[in-house]
C-alpha positions in Angstrom: 17.3 -28.3 -36.1 17.8 -30.8 -38.8 14.8 -29.3 -40.7 16.4 -25.9 -40.5 19.8 -27.3 -41.6 18.0 -29.1 -44.5 16.4 -25.8 -45.5 19.7 -24.1 -45.5 21.2 -26.7 -47.8 18.2 -26.4 -50.1 18.6 -22.6 -50.3 22.3 -22.9 -51.1 21.5 -25.5 -53.8 18.8 -23.2 -55.3 21.2 -20.3 -55.4 24.0 -22.4 -57.0 21.9 -24.1 -59.6 19.2 -21.6 -60.4 20.7 -18.2 -59.4 17.7 -17.5 -57.1 16.7 -18.3 -53.5 13.0 -18.3 -52.7 12.0 -16.6 -49.5 9.8 -19.5 -48.4 11.5 -22.9 -47.8 10.2 -26.0 -49.6 8.5 -28.6 -47.4 9.7 -31.6 -49.4 12.1 -33.5 -47.2 12.0 -36.7 -49.4 15.6 -36.3 -50.7 16.9 -36.1 -47.2 19.7 -34.2 -45.7 22.6 -36.3 -47.0 21.3 -36.2 -50.6 20.9 -32.4 -50.4 24.3 -31.9 -48.9 25.9 -34.0 -51.8 23.9 -32.0 -54.3 25.2 -28.7 -52.9 28.8 -29.9 -53.0 28.3 -31.1 -56.6 26.7 -27.8 -57.6 29.5 -25.8 -56.0 32.2 -27.9 -57.6 30.5 -27.5 -61.0 30.5 -23.7 -60.6 27.7 -21.5 -59.5 25.0 -20.5 -62.1 26.1 -16.9 -62.0 27.9 -14.2 -60.1 24.7 -13.0 -58.4 21.9 -14.9 -56.7 18.5 -13.3 -56.1 17.3 -13.8 -52.5 13.7 -12.9 -52.9 14.2 -9.8 -55.1 17.6 -8.7 -53.7 20.8 -9.6 -55.5 23.6 -11.2 -53.5 27.1 -12.1 -54.8 27.4 -15.9 -55.0 30.6 -15.9 -53.0 28.8 -14.1 -50.1 26.0 -16.6 -50.3 28.6 -19.4 -50.1 30.3 -17.8 -47.1 27.0 -17.2 -45.2 26.0 -20.8 -46.1 29.3 -22.1 -44.6 28.6 -20.3 -41.3 25.1 -21.7 -41.3 26.1 -25.3 -42.0 29.2 -25.3 -39.7 27.5 -23.8 -36.7 24.2 -25.8 -37.0 26.2 -28.9 -37.6 27.9 -28.1 -34.3 24.5 -27.7 -32.8 23.3 -31.1 -34.1 26.4 -32.8 -32.8 25.9 -31.2 -29.4 22.3 -32.3 -29.3 23.2 -35.8 -30.2 25.8 -36.0 -27.4 28.6 -36.3 -30.0 30.4 -33.0 -29.8 32.7 -32.1 -32.6 34.7 -28.9 -32.7 34.7 -26.6 -35.7 38.2 -26.6 -37.1 40.0 -23.5 -35.7 41.2 -22.2 -39.1 37.7 -22.5 -40.6 36.1 -20.9 -37.5 38.5 -17.9 -37.9 37.3 -17.3 -41.4 33.7 -17.9 -40.5 33.9 -15.5 -37.6 34.9 -12.7 -40.0 31.8 -13.5 -42.2 29.5 -13.7 -39.2 30.7 -10.3 -37.9 29.8 -8.8 -41.3 26.3 -10.3 -41.6 24.9 -10.6 -38.1 23.7 -7.2 -36.9 22.3 -6.0 -33.5 18.9 -6.0 -35.2 19.2 -9.7 -35.7 19.7 -10.4 -32.0 16.6 -11.8 -30.4 15.1 -12.4 -33.8 17.5 -14.6 -35.7 20.3 -14.9 -33.2 20.8 -15.0 -29.4 22.8 -12.3 -27.7 26.6 -12.9 -27.9 28.1 -15.0 -25.1 31.2 -13.5 -23.4 34.3 -15.7 -24.0 37.8 -15.6 -22.7 39.9 -12.8 -24.3 42.3 -15.3 -25.9 39.8 -18.0 -26.7 40.3 -20.1 -29.8 38.5 -18.9 -33.0 35.9 -21.7 -32.7 34.9 -20.6 -29.2 34.8 -17.0 -30.3 32.6 -17.9 -33.3 30.2 -19.9 -31.2 30.1 -17.2 -28.5 29.4 -14.5 -31.1 26.4 -16.5 -32.3 25.1 -17.1 -28.8 26.5 -20.5 -28.0 28.2 -21.3 -24.6 31.9 -22.0 -24.4 31.3 -24.8 -22.0 29.7 -26.7 -24.9 32.5 -25.9 -27.3 
């Protein structure tokens, strides 16, 4: 999981600083997760390299890349905290925004390939529980 999260940060950094995300992740983990996270934050604060980022050969608005990256980092950060036995909730206001993003980018074709099937949650569940359920995580862990 940490390797995947590290690849996600690397892709965000590539997009922010070079305007392009390669389709194949780098295998260099020497900088480490913390260094990469700080680099991404610094690149975002400095302003993205352009309005569009190429993902492979497909253009993507840098704001969309940032929003998708936020979903990736928040949810996998939650996964890591769960796996380490130190559960941390995703802040409800952030989860509400990320749920809107996730609903736009996760399709039925992604289920079983990139994402698990959605998990049913209580009708009035908090936004963090709905986000995690939409992405196949169980409420009992939220």
